[in-house]
VEXTISE-797218 format. One record per atom (N, C-alpha, C, O): residue number from 1; residue in three letters; atom name; x, y, z. Coordinates in nm, 2 decimals, padded with zeros to 4 digits, m for minus. Layout:
<rs>
+-----+------+------+--------+--------+--------+
!  nr ! rest ! atom !      X !      Y !      Z !
+-----+------+------+--------+--------+--------+
! NUM !  ALA !   CA !      X !      Y !      Z !
...
+-----+------+------+--------+--------+--------+
</rs>
This chain:
<rs>
+-----+------+------+--------+--------+--------+
!  nr ! rest ! atom !      X !      Y !      Z !
+-----+------+------+--------+--------+--------+
!   1 !  MET !    N !  00.56 ! m01.57 ! m01.14 !
!   1 !  MET !   CA !  00.59 ! m01.53 ! m01.01 !
!   1 !  MET !    C !  00.65 ! m01.39 ! m01.00 !
!   1 !  MET !    O !  00.65 ! m01.33 ! m00.90 !
!   2 !  SER !    N !  00.71 ! m01.35 ! m01.11 !
!   2 !  SER !   CA !  00.78 ! m01.22 ! m01.11 !
!   2 !  SER !    C !  00.68 ! m01.11 ! m01.10 !
!   2 !  SER !    O !  00.72 ! m00.99 ! m01.08 !
!   3 !  PHE !    N !  00.55 ! m01.13 ! m01.11 !
!   3 !  PHE !   CA !  00.45 ! m01.03 ! m01.09 !
!   3 !  PHE !    C !  00.39 ! m01.02 ! m00.95 !
!   3 !  PHE !    O !  00.30 ! m00.94 ! m00.93 !
!   4 !  TRP !    N !  00.44 ! m01.10 ! m00.86 !
!   4 !  TRP !   CA !  00.40 ! m01.10 ! m00.72 !
!   4 !  TRP !    C !  00.44 ! m00.96 ! m00.66 !
!   4 !  TRP !    O !  00.54 ! m00.91 ! m00.70 !
!   5 !  PRO !    N !  00.36 ! m00.91 ! m00.57 !
!   5 !  PRO !   CA !  00.40 ! m00.78 ! m00.51 !
!   5 !  PRO !    C !  00.51 ! m00.79 ! m00.41 !
!   5 !  PRO !    O !  00.59 ! m00.70 ! m00.40 !
!   6 !  GLU !    N !  00.52 ! m00.91 ! m00.34 !
!   6 !  GLU !   CA !  00.63 ! m00.93 ! m00.25 !
!   6 !  GLU !    C !  00.73 ! m01.03 ! m00.31 !
!   6 !  GLU !    O !  00.69 ! m01.13 ! m00.36 !
!   7 !  LYS !    N !  00.86 ! m01.00 ! m00.29 !
!   7 !  LYS !   CA !  00.96 ! m01.10 ! m00.34 !
!   7 !  LYS !    C !  00.95 ! m01.23 ! m00.27 !
!   7 !  LYS !    O !  00.97 ! m01.33 ! m00.33 !
!   8 !  GLU !    N !  00.92 ! m01.23 ! m00.14 !
!   8 !  GLU !   CA !  00.94 ! m01.35 ! m00.05 !
!   8 !  GLU !    C !  00.82 ! m01.44 ! m00.07 !
!   8 !  GLU !    O !  00.83 ! m01.56 ! m00.03 !
!   9 !  THR !    N !  00.71 ! m01.40 ! m00.13 !
!   9 !  THR !   CA !  00.60 ! m01.49 ! m00.16 !
!   9 !  THR !    C !  00.61 ! m01.55 ! m00.30 !
!   9 !  THR !    O !  00.53 ! m01.64 ! m00.34 !
!  10 !  ALA !    N !  00.70 ! m01.51 ! m00.38 !
!  10 !  ALA !   CA !  00.72 ! m01.56 ! m00.52 !
!  10 !  ALA !    C !  00.81 ! m01.68 ! m00.52 !
!  10 !  ALA !    O !  00.92 ! m01.67 ! m00.58 !
!  11 !  VAL !    N !  00.77 ! m01.78 ! m00.45 !
!  11 !  VAL !   CA !  00.85 ! m01.90 ! m00.43 !
!  11 !  VAL !    C !  00.77 ! m02.02 ! m00.47 !
!  11 !  VAL !    O !  00.65 ! m02.03 ! m00.44 !
!  12 !  ALA !    N !  00.84 ! m02.12 ! m00.53 !
!  12 !  ALA !   CA !  00.77 ! m02.24 ! m00.56 !
!  12 !  ALA !    C !  00.87 ! m02.36 ! m00.52 !
!  12 !  ALA !    O !  00.99 ! m02.34 ! m00.53 !
!  13 !  ILE !    N !  00.81 ! m02.47 ! m00.48 !
!  13 !  ILE !   CA !  00.89 ! m02.58 ! m00.44 !
!  13 !  ILE !    C !  00.83 ! m02.70 ! m00.52 !
!  13 !  ILE !    O !  00.71 ! m02.72 ! m00.52 !
!  14 !  ARG !    N !  00.91 ! m02.78 ! m00.58 !
!  14 !  ARG !   CA !  00.87 ! m02.90 ! m00.65 !
!  14 !  ARG !    C !  00.95 ! m03.02 ! m00.61 !
!  14 !  ARG !    O !  01.07 ! m03.00 ! m00.58 !
!  15 !  GLN !    N !  00.89 ! m03.13 ! m00.62 !
!  15 !  GLN !   CA !  00.97 ! m03.26 ! m00.60 !
!  15 !  GLN !    C !  01.00 ! m03.32 ! m00.73 !
!  15 !  GLN !    O !  00.91 ! m03.34 ! m00.81 !
!  16 !  THR !    N !  01.12 ! m03.35 ! m00.75 !
!  16 !  THR !   CA !  01.17 ! m03.41 ! m00.88 !
!  16 !  THR !    C !  01.13 ! m03.56 ! m00.88 !
!  16 !  THR !    O !  01.09 ! m03.62 ! m00.77 !
!  17 !  GLN !    N !  01.16 ! m03.63 ! m00.99 !
!  17 !  GLN !   CA !  01.13 ! m03.77 ! m01.00 !
!  17 !  GLN !    C !  01.22 ! m03.85 ! m00.90 !
!  17 !  GLN !    O !  01.19 ! m03.96 ! m00.86 !
!  18 !  ASN !    N !  01.34 ! m03.79 ! m00.87 !
!  18 !  ASN !   CA !  01.43 ! m03.86 ! m00.78 !
!  18 !  ASN !    C !  01.40 ! m03.83 ! m00.63 !
!  18 !  ASN !    O !  01.47 ! m03.88 ! m00.54 !
!  19 !  GLY !    N !  01.29 ! m03.76 ! m00.60 !
!  19 !  GLY !   CA !  01.25 ! m03.73 ! m00.47 !
!  19 !  GLY !    C !  01.32 ! m03.61 ! m00.41 !
!  19 !  GLY !    O !  01.31 ! m03.59 ! m00.29 !
!  20 !  ILE !    N !  01.39 ! m03.54 ! m00.49 !
!  20 !  ILE !   CA !  01.47 ! m03.42 ! m00.44 !
!  20 !  ILE !    C !  01.38 ! m03.30 ! m00.46 !
!  20 !  ILE !    O !  01.30 ! m03.29 ! m00.55 !
!  21 !  TYR !    N !  01.38 ! m03.21 ! m00.36 !
!  21 !  TYR !   CA !  01.30 ! m03.09 ! m00.36 !
!  21 !  TYR !    C !  01.38 ! m02.98 ! m00.42 !
!  21 !  TYR !    O !  01.50 ! m02.96 ! m00.38 !
!  22 !  GLU !    N !  01.32 ! m02.90 ! m00.51 !
!  22 !  GLU !   CA !  01.39 ! m02.79 ! m00.57 !
!  22 !  GLU !    C !  01.31 ! m02.66 ! m00.53 !
!  22 !  GLU !    O !  01.19 ! m02.66 ! m00.54 !
!  23 !  CYS !    N !  01.38 ! m02.56 ! m00.49 !
!  23 !  CYS !   CA !  01.32 ! m02.44 ! m00.45 !
!  23 !  CYS !    C !  01.35 ! m02.34 ! m00.56 !
!  23 !  CYS !    O !  01.46 ! m02.32 ! m00.60 !
!  24 !  LEU !    N !  01.24 ! m02.27 ! m00.61 !
!  24 !  LEU !   CA !  01.26 ! m02.18 ! m00.72 !
!  24 !  LEU !    C !  01.20 ! m02.04 ! m00.68 !
!  24 !  LEU !    O !  01.10 ! m02.04 ! m00.60 !
!  25 !  SER !    N !  01.26 ! m01.94 ! m00.73 !
!  25 !  SER !   CA !  01.22 ! m01.80 ! m00.69 !
!  25 !  SER !    C !  01.24 ! m01.71 ! m00.81 !
!  25 !  SER !    O !  01.34 ! m01.72 ! m00.88 !
!  26 !  ALA !    N !  01.15 ! m01.62 ! m00.83 !
!  26 !  ALA !   CA !  01.16 ! m01.52 ! m00.94 !
!  26 !  ALA !    C !  01.27 ! m01.42 ! m00.89 !
!  26 !  ALA !    O !  01.33 ! m01.35 ! m00.98 !
!  27 !  PHE !    N !  01.30 ! m01.42 ! m00.76 !
!  27 !  PHE !   CA !  01.39 ! m01.33 ! m00.70 !
!  27 !  PHE !    C !  01.49 ! m01.41 ! m00.63 !
!  27 !  PHE !    O !  01.50 ! m01.53 ! m00.65 !
!  28 !  ASP !    N !  01.57 ! m01.35 ! m00.55 !
!  28 !  ASP !   CA !  01.67 ! m01.44 ! m00.47 !
!  28 !  ASP !    C !  01.60 ! m01.47 ! m00.33 !
!  28 !  ASP !    O !  01.49 ! m01.42 ! m00.30 !
!  29 !  PHE !    N !  01.67 ! m01.55 ! m00.26 !
!  29 !  PHE !   CA !  01.62 ! m01.60 ! m00.13 !
!  29 !  PHE !    C !  01.68 ! m01.51 ! m00.01 !
!  29 !  PHE !    O !  01.65 ! m01.54 !  00.11 !
!  30 !  ASP !    N !  01.77 ! m01.42 ! m00.04 !
!  30 !  ASP !   CA !  01.84 ! m01.35 !  00.07 !
!  30 !  ASP !    C !  01.75 ! m01.28 !  00.17 !
!  30 !  ASP !    O !  01.76 ! m01.30 !  00.29 !
!  31 !  SER !    N !  01.65 ! m01.20 !  00.12 !
!  31 !  SER !   CA !  01.56 ! m01.13 !  00.21 !
!  31 !  SER !    C !  01.47 ! m01.23 !  00.28 !
!  31 !  SER !    O !  01.43 ! m01.20 !  00.40 !
!  32 !  LEU !    N !  01.43 ! m01.34 !  00.22 !
!  32 !  LEU !   CA !  01.35 ! m01.44 !  00.29 !
!  32 !  LEU !    C !  01.43 ! m01.50 !  00.41 !
!  32 !  LEU !    O !  01.37 ! m01.51 !  00.52 !
!  33 !  PHE !    N !  01.55 ! m01.53 !  00.39 !
!  33 !  PHE !   CA !  01.63 ! m01.58 !  00.50 !
!  33 !  PHE !    C !  01.67 ! m01.48 !  00.61 !
!  33 !  PHE !    O !  01.71 ! m01.51 !  00.72 !
!  34 !  GLN !    N !  01.65 ! m01.35 !  00.57 !
!  34 !  GLN !   CA !  01.67 ! m01.24 !  00.66 !
!  34 !  GLN !    C !  01.54 ! m01.20 !  00.74 !
!  34 !  GLN !    O !  01.54 ! m01.11 !  00.82 !
!  35 !  LEU !    N !  01.44 ! m01.28 !  00.70 !
!  35 !  LEU !   CA !  01.30 ! m01.26 !  00.76 !
!  35 !  LEU !    C !  01.25 ! m01.12 !  00.73 !
!  35 !  LEU !    O !  01.18 ! m01.06 !  00.81 !
!  36 !  LEU !    N !  01.27 ! m01.08 !  00.60 !
!  36 !  LEU !   CA !  01.21 ! m00.95 !  00.55 !
!  36 !  LEU !    C !  01.10 ! m00.98 !  00.45 !
!  36 !  LEU !    O !  01.10 ! m01.08 !  00.38 !
!  37 !  VAL !    N !  01.00 ! m00.89 !  00.45 !
!  37 !  VAL !   CA !  00.90 ! m00.89 !  00.34 !
!  37 !  VAL !    C !  00.92 ! m00.76 !  00.27 !
!  37 !  VAL !    O !  00.90 ! m00.65 !  00.32 !
!  38 !  THR !    N !  00.96 ! m00.77 !  00.14 !
!  38 !  THR !   CA !  00.99 ! m00.65 !  00.06 !
!  38 !  THR !    C !  00.91 ! m00.65 ! m00.07 !
!  38 !  THR !    O !  00.87 ! m00.76 ! m00.12 !
!  39 !  TYR !    N !  00.90 ! m00.54 ! m00.13 !
!  39 !  TYR !   CA !  00.82 ! m00.53 ! m00.25 !
!  39 !  TYR !    C !  00.91 ! m00.53 ! m00.37 !
!  39 !  TYR !    O !  01.03 ! m00.49 ! m00.36 !
!  40 !  THR !    N !  00.86 ! m00.57 ! m00.48 !
!  40 !  THR !   CA !  00.94 ! m00.58 ! m00.61 !
!  40 !  THR !    C !  00.95 ! m00.44 ! m00.67 !
!  40 !  THR !    O !  00.87 ! m00.35 ! m00.63 !
!  41 !  ARG !    N !  01.04 ! m00.43 ! m00.76 !
!  41 !  ARG !   CA !  01.06 ! m00.29 ! m00.83 !
!  41 !  ARG !    C !  00.94 ! m00.25 ! m00.91 !
!  41 !  ARG !    O !  00.92 ! m00.13 ! m00.94 !
!  42 !  ASP !    N !  00.86 ! m00.35 ! m00.95 !
!  42 !  ASP !   CA !  00.74 ! m00.32 ! m01.03 !
!  42 !  ASP !    C !  00.62 ! m00.29 ! m00.95 !
!  42 !  ASP !    O !  00.51 ! m00.26 ! m01.00 !
!  43 !  THR !    N !  00.63 ! m00.29 ! m00.82 !
!  43 !  THR !   CA !  00.52 ! m00.27 ! m00.73 !
!  43 !  THR !    C !  00.54 ! m00.14 ! m00.66 !
!  43 !  THR !    O !  00.65 ! m00.11 ! m00.60 !
!  44 !  SER !    N !  00.44 ! m00.05 ! m00.65 !
!  44 !  SER !   CA !  00.45 !  00.07 ! m00.58 !
!  44 !  SER !    C !  00.44 !  00.05 ! m00.43 !
!  44 !  SER !    O !  00.39 ! m00.05 ! m00.39 !
!  45 !  ARG !    N !  00.50 !  00.14 ! m00.36 !
!  45 !  ARG !   CA !  00.49 !  00.13 ! m00.21 !
!  45 !  ARG !    C !  00.35 !  00.13 ! m00.16 !
!  45 !  ARG !    O !  00.32 !  00.05 ! m00.07 !
!  46 !  CYS !    N !  00.26 !  00.21 ! m00.22 !
!  46 !  CYS !   CA !  00.12 !  00.21 ! m00.18 !
!  46 !  CYS !    C !  00.05 !  00.08 ! m00.21 !
!  46 !  CYS !    O ! m00.02 !  00.03 ! m00.12 !
!  47 !  MET !    N !  00.08 !  00.02 ! m00.32 !
!  47 !  MET !   CA !  00.02 ! m00.11 ! m00.35 !
!  47 !  MET !    C !  00.07 ! m00.22 ! m00.26 !
!  47 !  MET !    O !  00.00 ! m00.31 ! m00.21 !
!  48 !  PHE !    N !  00.20 ! m00.22 ! m00.23 !
!  48 !  PHE !   CA !  00.26 ! m00.31 ! m00.14 !
!  48 !  PHE !    C !  00.20 ! m00.30 !  00.00 !
!  48 !  PHE !    O !  00.17 ! m00.40 !  00.07 !
!  49 !  SER !    N !  00.19 ! m00.17 !  00.05 !
!  49 !  SER !   CA !  00.13 ! m00.15 !  00.18 !
!  49 !  SER !    C ! m00.02 ! m00.21 !  00.19 !
!  49 !  SER !    O ! m00.05 ! m00.26 !  00.29 !
!  50 !  GLU !    N ! m00.09 ! m00.19 !  00.08 !
!  50 !  GLU !   CA ! m00.23 ! m00.24 !  00.07 !
!  50 !  GLU !    C ! m00.23 ! m00.39 !  00.08 !
!  50 !  GLU !    O ! m00.31 ! m00.46 !  00.14 !
!  51 !  CYS !    N ! m00.13 ! m00.46 !  00.00 !
!  51 !  CYS !   CA ! m00.12 ! m00.60 !  00.00 !
!  51 !  CYS !    C ! m00.09 ! m00.66 !  00.14 !
!  51 !  CYS !    O ! m00.15 ! m00.76 !  00.18 !
!  52 !  VAL !    N !  00.00 ! m00.59 !  00.21 !
!  52 !  VAL !   CA !  00.04 ! m00.63 !  00.35 !
!  52 !  VAL !    C ! m00.09 ! m00.62 !  00.44 !
!  52 !  VAL !    O ! m00.11 ! m00.71 !  00.52 !
!  53 !  LYS !    N ! m00.16 ! m00.52 !  00.42 !
!  53 !  LYS !   CA ! m00.28 ! m00.50 !  00.50 !
!  53 !  LYS !    C ! m00.39 ! m00.60 !  00.47 !
!  53 !  LYS !    O ! m00.44 ! m00.67 !  00.56 !
!  54 !  VAL !    N ! m00.42 ! m00.62 !  00.34 !
!  54 !  VAL !   CA ! m00.53 ! m00.71 !  00.30 !
!  54 !  VAL !    C ! m00.49 ! m00.85 !  00.33 !
!  54 !  VAL !    O ! m00.58 ! m00.93 !  00.38 !
!  55 !  ARG !    N ! m00.37 ! m00.89 !  00.31 !
!  55 !  ARG !   CA ! m00.33 ! m01.03 !  00.33 !
!  55 !  ARG !    C ! m00.29 ! m01.06 !  00.48 !
!  55 !  ARG !    O ! m00.26 ! m01.17 !  00.51 !
!  56 !  ASN !    N ! m00.29 ! m00.95 !  00.56 !
!  56 !  ASN !   CA ! m00.27 ! m00.96 !  00.70 !
!  56 !  ASN !    C ! m00.13 ! m01.02 !  00.73 !
!  56 !  ASN !    O ! m00.11 ! m01.11 !  00.82 !
!  57 !  LEU !    N ! m00.03 ! m00.98 !  00.65 !
!  57 !  LEU !   CA !  00.10 ! m01.04 !  00.66 !
!  57 !  LEU !    C !  00.17 ! m01.02 !  00.79 !
!  57 !  LEU !    O !  00.25 ! m01.10 !  00.84 !
!  58 !  ARG !    N !  00.14 ! m00.90 !  00.85 !
!  58 !  ARG !   CA !  00.21 ! m00.87 !  00.98 !
!  58 !  ARG !    C !  00.16 ! m00.97 !  01.09 !
!  58 !  ARG !    O !  00.24 ! m01.01 !  01.18 !
!  59 !  ARG !    N !  00.04 ! m01.02 !  01.09 !
!  59 !  ARG !   CA ! m00.01 ! m01.11 !  01.19 !
!  59 !  ARG !    C !  00.03 ! m01.25 !  01.15 !
!  59 !  ARG !    O !  00.08 ! m01.33 !  01.24 !
!  60 !  ILE !    N !  00.02 ! m01.29 !  01.03 !
!  60 !  ILE !   CA !  00.06 ! m01.42 !  00.98 !
!  60 !  ILE !    C !  00.21 ! m01.45 !  01.00 !
!  60 !  ILE !    O !  00.24 ! m01.56 !  01.05 !
!  61 !  ILE !    N !  00.29 ! m01.35 !  00.97 !
!  61 !  ILE !   CA !  00.43 ! m01.37 !  00.98 !
!  61 !  ILE !    C !  00.49 ! m01.28 !  01.08 !
!  61 !  ILE !    O !  00.56 ! m01.18 !  01.05 !
!  62 !  ALA !    N !  00.45 ! m01.29 !  01.20 !
!  62 !  ALA !   CA !  00.49 ! m01.20 !  01.31 !
!  62 !  ALA !    C !  00.64 ! m01.18 !  01.33 !
!  62 !  ALA !    O !  00.68 ! m01.07 !  01.36 !
!  63 !  GLU !    N !  00.72 ! m01.28 !  01.30 !
!  63 !  GLU !   CA !  00.86 ! m01.27 !  01.32 !
!  63 !  GLU !    C !  00.93 ! m01.19 !  01.21 !
!  63 !  GLU !    O !  01.04 ! m01.14 !  01.22 !
!  64 !  MET !    N !  00.86 ! m01.17 !  01.09 !
!  64 !  MET !   CA !  00.92 ! m01.10 !  00.98 !
!  64 !  MET !    C !  00.90 ! m00.95 !  00.99 !
!  64 !  MET !    O !  00.80 ! m00.90 !  01.05 !
!  65 !  LEU !    N !  00.99 ! m00.88 !  00.93 !
!  65 !  LEU !   CA !  00.99 ! m00.73 !  00.92 !
!  65 !  LEU !    C !  00.94 ! m00.69 !  00.79 !
!  65 !  LEU !    O !  00.99 ! m00.74 !  00.69 !
!  66 !  VAL !    N !  00.84 ! m00.60 !  00.78 !
!  66 !  VAL !   CA !  00.80 ! m00.55 !  00.66 !
!  66 !  VAL !    C !  00.88 ! m00.43 !  00.62 !
!  66 !  VAL !    O !  00.89 ! m00.33 !  00.70 !
!  67 !  ALA !    N !  00.95 ! m00.44 !  00.51 !
!  67 !  ALA !   CA !  01.05 ! m00.33 !  00.47 !
!  67 !  ALA !    C !  00.99 ! m00.25 !  00.36 !
!  67 !  ALA !    O !  00.96 ! m00.29 !  00.25 !
!  68 !  PHE !    N !  00.98 ! m00.12 !  00.39 !
!  68 !  PHE !   CA !  00.94 ! m00.02 !  00.29 !
!  68 !  PHE !    C !  01.06 !  00.04 !  00.24 !
!  68 !  PHE !    O !  01.05 !  00.13 !  00.15 !
+-----+------+------+--------+--------+--------+
</rs>
């Protein structure tokens, strides 16, 4: 997940044997809870911009702000 272009999409959730859900992230959850979509340090701004466009993130997640 650390190779994802956006921090906020690098999230996994699993259910343990006890029925508890664990949330995992290659990054932190701070920007996700702030409703931001941000790129990782290994992703160029140009690549991030293209990913936002191709994946149509602005329409899908209308409430979130895309941070360059």
